[in-house]
MIMARPA-482339 format. One record per residue (C-alpha): residue in three letters; residue number from 1; x, y, z. Coordinates in steps of 0.05 Angstrom, whole numbers. Example, Ala and Ser with C-alpha at 12.3 -4.5 7.8 and 13.67 -1.06 7.14 Angstrom:
REM MIMARPA-482339
<r rest="ala" nr="1" c1="246" c2="-90" c3="156"/>
<r rest="ser" nr="2" c1="273" c2="-21" c3="143"/>
REM end
This chain:
REM MIMARPA-482339
<r rest="met" nr="1" c1="-164" c2="276" c3="-113"/>
<r rest="tyr" nr="2" c1="-115" c2="227" c3="-81"/>
<r rest="ala" nr="3" c1="-169" c2="199" c3="-35"/>
<r rest="ala" nr="4" c1="-217" c2="193" c3="-92"/>
<r rest="ser" nr="5" c1="-167" c2="154" c3="-133"/>
<r rest="lys" nr="6" c1="-157" c2="105" c3="-75"/>
<r rest="ala" nr="7" c1="-232" c2="96" c3="-69"/>
<r rest="thr" nr="8" c1="-236" c2="84" c3="-144"/>
<r rest="leu" nr="9" c1="-184" c2="29" c3="-139"/>
<r rest="his" nr="10" c1="-225" c2="-5" c3="-84"/>
<r rest="ala" nr="11" c1="-287" c2="-1" c3="-128"/>
<r rest="phe" nr="12" c1="-250" c2="-30" c3="-188"/>
<r rest="ala" nr="13" c1="-222" c2="-86" c3="-145"/>
<r rest="arg" nr="14" c1="-292" c2="-105" c3="-120"/>
<r rest="gly" nr="15" c1="-318" c2="-107" c3="-191"/>
<r rest="trp" nr="16" c1="-259" c2="-146" c3="-218"/>
<r rest="leu" nr="17" c1="-263" c2="-195" c3="-160"/>
<r rest="asn" nr="18" c1="-334" c2="-214" c3="-180"/>
<r rest="glu" nr="19" c1="-319" c2="-215" c3="-254"/>
<r rest="leu" nr="20" c1="-256" c2="-257" c3="-249"/>
<r rest="lys" nr="21" c1="-277" c2="-307" c3="-195"/>
<r rest="gly" nr="22" c1="-294" c2="-361" c3="-246"/>
<r rest="arg" nr="23" c1="-223" c2="-356" c3="-275"/>
<r rest="asn" nr="24" c1="-189" c2="-366" c3="-207"/>
<r rest="ile" nr="25" c1="-158" c2="-297" c3="-211"/>
<r rest="arg" nr="26" c1="-149" c2="-262" c3="-144"/>
<r rest="val" nr="27" c1="-156" c2="-187" c3="-137"/>
<r rest="asn" nr="28" c1="-124" c2="-148" c3="-80"/>
<r rest="val" nr="29" c1="-105" c2="-75" c3="-71"/>
<r rest="leu" nr="30" c1="-38" c2="-55" c3="-42"/>
<r rest="his" nr="31" c1="-37" c2="13" c3="-8"/>
<r rest="pro" nr="32" c1="34" c2="35" c3="4"/>
<r rest="gly" nr="33" c1="47" c2="88" c3="57"/>
<r rest="pro" nr="34" c1="101" c2="140" c3="61"/>
<r rest="ile" nr="35" c1="163" c2="110" c3="29"/>
<r rest="ala" nr="36" c1="233" c2="138" c3="33"/>
<r rest="thr" nr="37" c1="257" c2="151" c3="-37"/>
<r rest="pro" nr="38" c1="315" c2="191" c3="-68"/>
<r rest="met" nr="39" c1="263" c2="242" c3="-92"/>
<r rest="gln" nr="40" c1="242" c2="257" c3="-21"/>
<r rest="asp" nr="41" c1="314" c2="275" c3="-5"/>
<r rest="gln" nr="42" c1="309" c2="328" c3="-59"/>
<r rest="val" nr="43" c1="242" c2="359" c3="-37"/>
<r rest="leu" nr="44" c1="240" c2="350" c3="39"/>
<r rest="thr" nr="45" c1="284" c2="387" c3="88"/>
<r rest="glu" nr="46" c1="310" c2="345" c3="146"/>
<r rest="glu" nr="47" c1="261" c2="381" c3="192"/>
<r rest="ala" nr="48" c1="202" c2="366" c3="146"/>
<r rest="arg" nr="49" c1="222" c2="293" c3="141"/>
<r rest="gln" nr="50" c1="227" c2="286" c3="217"/>
<r rest="met" nr="51" c1="159" c2="320" c3="226"/>
<r rest="phe" nr="52" c1="128" c2="273" c3="174"/>
<r rest="glu" nr="53" c1="159" c2="212" c3="206"/>
<r rest="ser" nr="54" c1="133" c2="232" c3="274"/>
<r rest="leu" nr="55" c1="62" c2="221" c3="246"/>
<r rest="ile" nr="56" c1="78" c2="148" c3="229"/>
<r rest="pro" nr="57" c1="67" c2="100" c3="287"/>
<r rest="arg" nr="58" c1="128" c2="60" c3="266"/>
<r rest="gly" nr="59" c1="169" c2="124" c3="272"/>
<r rest="lys" nr="60" c1="201" c2="123" c3="204"/>
<r rest="met" nr="61" c1="183" c2="118" c3="131"/>
<r rest="gly" nr="62" c1="182" c2="51" c3="96"/>
<r rest="arg" nr="63" c1="232" c2="25" c3="46"/>
<r rest="pro" nr="64" c1="214" c2="5" c3="-26"/>
<r rest="glu" nr="65" c1="236" c2="-66" c3="-8"/>
<r rest="glu" nr="66" c1="181" c2="-70" c3="44"/>
<r rest="ile" nr="67" c1="128" c2="-54" c3="-8"/>
<r rest="ala" nr="68" c1="159" c2="-104" c3="-56"/>
<r rest="ala" nr="69" c1="157" c2="-158" c3="-3"/>
<r rest="ala" nr="70" c1="82" c2="-147" c3="8"/>
<r rest="ala" nr="71" c1="70" c2="-149" c3="-67"/>
<r rest="leu" nr="72" c1="110" c2="-213" c3="-73"/>
<r rest="phe" nr="73" c1="68" c2="-244" c3="-17"/>
<r rest="leu" nr="74" c1="4" c2="-226" c3="-53"/>
<r rest="ala" nr="75" c1="31" c2="-255" c3="-118"/>
<r rest="ser" nr="76" c1="54" c2="-319" c3="-85"/>
<r rest="asp" nr="77" c1="18" c2="-384" c3="-69"/>
<r rest="asp" nr="78" c1="27" c2="-365" c3="5"/>
<r rest="ser" nr="79" c1="-32" c2="-317" c3="-4"/>
<r rest="ser" nr="80" c1="-76" c2="-366" c3="-43"/>
<r rest="phe" nr="81" c1="-135" c2="-354" c3="3"/>
<r rest="val" nr="82" c1="-126" c2="-278" c3="5"/>
<r rest="asn" nr="83" c1="-175" c2="-246" c3="-42"/>
<r rest="gly" nr="84" c1="-211" c2="-179" c3="-43"/>
<r rest="val" nr="85" c1="-168" c2="-146" c3="10"/>
<r rest="glu" nr="86" c1="-138" c2="-77" c3="15"/>
<r rest="leu" nr="87" c1="-70" c2="-86" c3="46"/>
<r rest="ser" nr="88" c1="-41" c2="-23" c3="77"/>
<r rest="val" nr="89" c1="34" c2="-27" c3="80"/>
<r rest="asp" nr="90" c1="45" c2="39" c3="115"/>
<r rest="gly" nr="91" c1="75" c2="29" c3="184"/>
<r rest="gly" nr="92" c1="7" c2="41" c3="216"/>
<r rest="phe" nr="93" c1="-3" c2="109" c3="184"/>
<r rest="ser" nr="94" c1="-74" c2="94" c3="160"/>
<r rest="ala" nr="95" c1="-94" c2="67" c3="228"/>
<r rest="ile" nr="96" c1="-89" c2="135" c3="263"/>
REM end
């Protein structure tokens, strides 16, 4: 179900990109990876967290601020020529 929802977002983005191009509206998809949150502290044991982090090429989970920085980049004029991309902000998790 999770993978299907990600594929659906990509399909929506492609459609919106074509529908909104005349209005100069850019459409991008931000795919966050495993992010350290207070909720994870409640549900993951230290051993489980370490095992999960060992699967991430960067070696640790991301921080919410790192996702926010990517979102701010996509919303800024610095990304004015970025359109129709799926940006994975996941420490390399999706590359393996």
